[in-house]
C-alpha positions in Angstrom: -25.2 -7.0 -3.9 -22.2 -5.0 -2.9 -19.9 -6.6 -0.3 -18.4 -4.4 2.3 -14.7 -4.4 2.8 -13.6 -6.2 6.0 -11.7 -3.2 7.5 -14.6 -2.5 9.8 -14.6 -5.9 11.2 -10.8 -5.8 11.4 -10.9 -2.6 13.4 -13.4 -4.0 15.8 -11.3 -7.1 16.3 -8.3 -4.9 17.0 -10.2 -2.9 19.6 -11.1 -6.1 21.5 -7.6 -7.4 21.4 -5.7 -4.2 22.0 -8.0 -2.0 24.1 -8.1 1.7 23.4 -6.6 2.7 20.0 -3.3 4.5 20.1 -2.9 8.0 18.9 -1.6 8.7 15.4 1.9 7.5 14.7 4.5 10.1 15.6 6.2 11.7 12.6 9.6 10.2 11.9 12.7 12.4 12.5 13.9 14.2 9.4 16.7 12.5 7.5 18.6 13.2 4.3 17.9 9.7 3.0 15.3 7.1 4.0 16.6 3.8 5.4 16.4 0.9 3.0 13.4 -1.4 3.5 14.1 -4.8 5.0 12.1 -8.0 4.8 11.9 -11.1 6.9 9.4 -13.8 5.8 7.2 -15.1 8.6 5.7 -18.6 8.8 2.0 -18.9 7.9 -0.6 -21.7 8.0 -1.1 -21.4 4.2 0.3 -23.9 1.8 4.1 -23.4 1.0 5.1 -21.8 -2.3 5.6 -24.3 -5.2 9.1 -25.4 -5.8 10.6 -23.5 -8.8 11.1 -25.6 -11.9 14.8 -26.1 -12.3 14.3 -26.4 -16.0 13.0 -22.8 -16.3 15.2 -19.8 -16.5 14.8 -17.2 -13.7 15.3 -14.4 -16.3 14.5 -13.9 -20.0 17.2 -15.1 -22.4 19.5 -12.3 -23.6 17.9 -12.3 -27.1 14.4 -11.7 -25.6 13.0 -8.3 -25.1 10.6 -7.2 -22.4 7.8 -5.0 -23.6 7.6 -1.6 -21.8 4.6 -0.9 -19.6 1.8 1.2 -21.1 2.1 4.9 -21.1 1.5 6.3 -17.7 2.0 3.0 -15.9 5.4 2.0 -14.5 6.1 -1.6 -13.8 6.1 -2.6 -10.1 9.5 -2.3 -8.5 11.1 -0.2 -11.3 13.6 2.5 -10.3 11.1 5.2 -11.5 8.2 3.9 -9.5 9.5 1.5 -6.8 7.4 -0.1 -4.1 8.2 0.6 -0.5 9.8 -2.8 -0.2 12.0 -4.0 -3.1 11.3 -7.7 -2.7 7.9 -8.6 -4.1 5.4 -10.2 -1.8 3.8 -13.6 -2.3 0.1 -14.3 -1.6 1.1 -17.4 0.3 3.4 -15.6 2.8 3.3 -13.0 5.5 6.4 -10.8 5.5 7.8 -8.8 8.4 9.1 -5.6 6.8 10.5 -2.2 7.8 8.9 0.6 5.9 11.1 3.6 5.1 9.7 7.1 5.6 9.6 8.7 2.1 8.6 12.2 1.2 5.1 12.1 -0.4 2.3 14.3 -1.8 -0.8 13.7 0.2 -4.5 14.3 -0.4 -7.2 13.4 2.2 -10.6 12.1 1.3 -13.7 10.3 2.4 -15.9 8.0 0.4 -18.4 5.1 0.6 -17.3 1.5 0.2 -19.0 1.0 -3.1 -17.2 4.1 -4.5 -13.8 3.1 -3.2 -12.0 2.4 -6.5 -13.2 5.5 -8.4 -12.6 7.7 -5.4 -9.0 6.5 -5.0 -8.3 6.7 -8.7 -9.6 10.3 -8.7 -7.4 11.2 -5.7 -4.3 9.8 -7.3 -5.1 11.6 -10.6 -5.4 14.9 -8.8 -2.1 14.4 -7.0 -0.4 13.5 -10.3 -1.8 16.6 -12.0 -0.7 18.9 -9.1 2.8 17.3 -9.1 3.1 17.9 -12.9 2.2 21.6 -12.4 4.9 21.9 -9.7 7.4 20.1 -11.8 7.8 17.3 -9.2 8.2 13.8 -10.5 6.5 10.8 -8.7 9.1 8.4 -7.2 7.0 5.6 -5.9 3.7 3.6 -6.3 0.4 5.1 -5.0 -0.7 4.4 -1.5 -3.9 4.6 0.4 -3.8 5.0 4.2 -7.2 4.0 5.7 -7.5 6.3 8.8 -11.1 5.6 9.8 -13.8 3.1 8.8 -17.4 2.5 9.5 -20.3 0.5 8.0 -20.9 3.1 5.3 -17.4 4.1 4.2 -14.0 5.2 5.1 -11.6 8.2 5.4 -8.3 7.9 3.7 -5.0 9.7 2.8 -4.0 9.1 -0.8 -0.2 9.4 -1.2 2.3 9.3 -4.0 6.0 9.3 -2.9 8.4 11.9 -4.4 12.2 12.2 -4.3 11.9 15.4 -2.2 9.2 17.8 -1.3 9.3 21.3 -2.9 11.3 23.9 -0.9 9.7 26.3 -0.2 6.5 24.2 0.1 3.7 25.5 -2.2 0.5 27.0 -0.8 -2.0 24.4 0.2 -4.3 24.3 -2.8 -7.0 21.7 -3.5 -6.1 20.0 -0.2 -2.7 18.8 -1.5 0.1 18.8 1.1 3.5 17.2 1.6 4.5 14.8 4.3 6.0 11.3 4.7 4.7 7.8 4.1 4.0 5.5 7.1 7.2 4.0 8.4 8.4 1.4 10.9 7.8 -2.3 11.5 4.9 -3.7 9.6 3.4 -7.0 8.4 2.9 -7.2 4.6 0.1 -9.3 3.1 0.2 -9.5 -0.7 -3.0 -9.5 -2.6 -3.0 -10.5 -6.3 -6.4 -10.4 -8.0 -9.4 -8.1 -8.4 -10.2 -5.5 -5.8 -13.6 -7.2 -5.4 -11.8 -10.2 -4.0 -9.5 -8.3 -1.6 -11.9 -9.3 1.3 -10.2 -12.7 1.5 -6.8 -11.2 2.0 -8.1 -9.0 4.8 -9.7 -12.1 6.4 -6.3 -13.8 6.3 -4.8 -10.7 7.9 -7.4 -10.6 10.7 -7.0 -14.4 11.4 -3.2 -14.1 11.4 -3.1 -11.2 13.9 -5.6 -13.0 16.1 -3.7 -16.3 16.0 -0.3 -14.6 16.7 -1.8 -12.2 19.3 -0.1 -9.3 17.4 -1.1 -5.7 18.2 -1.1 -3.2 15.3 -2.0 0.4 14.8 -5.5 1.5 14.0 -4.7 2.3 10.4 -3.9 0.1 7.4 -2.0 0.8 4.2 -2.7 -0.4 0.7 0.1 0.1 -1.9 -0.9 -0.4 -5.5 2.1 -2.1 -7.2 0.0 -2.1 -10.4 -2.4 0.6 -11.6 -5.8 0.6 -9.9 -8.0 0.4 -13.0 -11.3 -1.0 -11.8 -12.7 -3.3 -9.2 -12.8 -6.4 -11.5 -9.2 -6.2 -12.8 -7.7 -9.6 -12.0 -4.2 -8.3 -12.7 -4.2 -6.0 -9.7 -1.3 -6.4 -7.3 -1.7 -4.8 -3.9 0.6 -4.8 -0.8 -1.4 -4.4 2.4 0.6 -3.3 5.4 -0.5 -3.6 9.1 1.7 -1.3 11.1 3.0 -3.0 14.3 2.8 -1.1 17.6 
């Protein structure tokens, strides 16, 4: 049996807590360089992180070599494909962060819950292919902005950050356009594990917002710090952002 993602329930909970949904977030003012992301860990009711073992080194010994990521996959947080927030998230914490507005290639889509992973993968592949044709290099990890959800599926905007949008902008072909990533104050919930198990992280998110009486926007952002391969990949690393009103 296929389990539905909890975004529908989350949206309903937000409607009860916040009243009518706000309009789409206003586009940020243009700037020559995005402001650096900031983080501020918030207390949670989860168990604290384990104390680091003082006997273990925080970095590989000089003589050790780190194997490069597979072709086509940049490691999370690398200069070539950085995440929106430099400091990695921890599943045991909720972080208050400030997301910078970054130029991005955007492709809108709609799909059913059971087809979420293949649909998002296809959208990201199309963006990558179009960027290659334009000679524009990706400059960040892929994002999915969930703009509307119901019992059957969801509408989304797939995004890949770039250093700068082409000027002049290319003709809108295959639905690809350029804009900016969501920006401003947000709460980050880190999910590490398969996409099938992401329900638990969204349940934590819902409970946290309810307990803290926090009002957020009616859209949610998933940032894939590792490649979205399939729904059962236990090595998946996702940053979920709830944008604070």
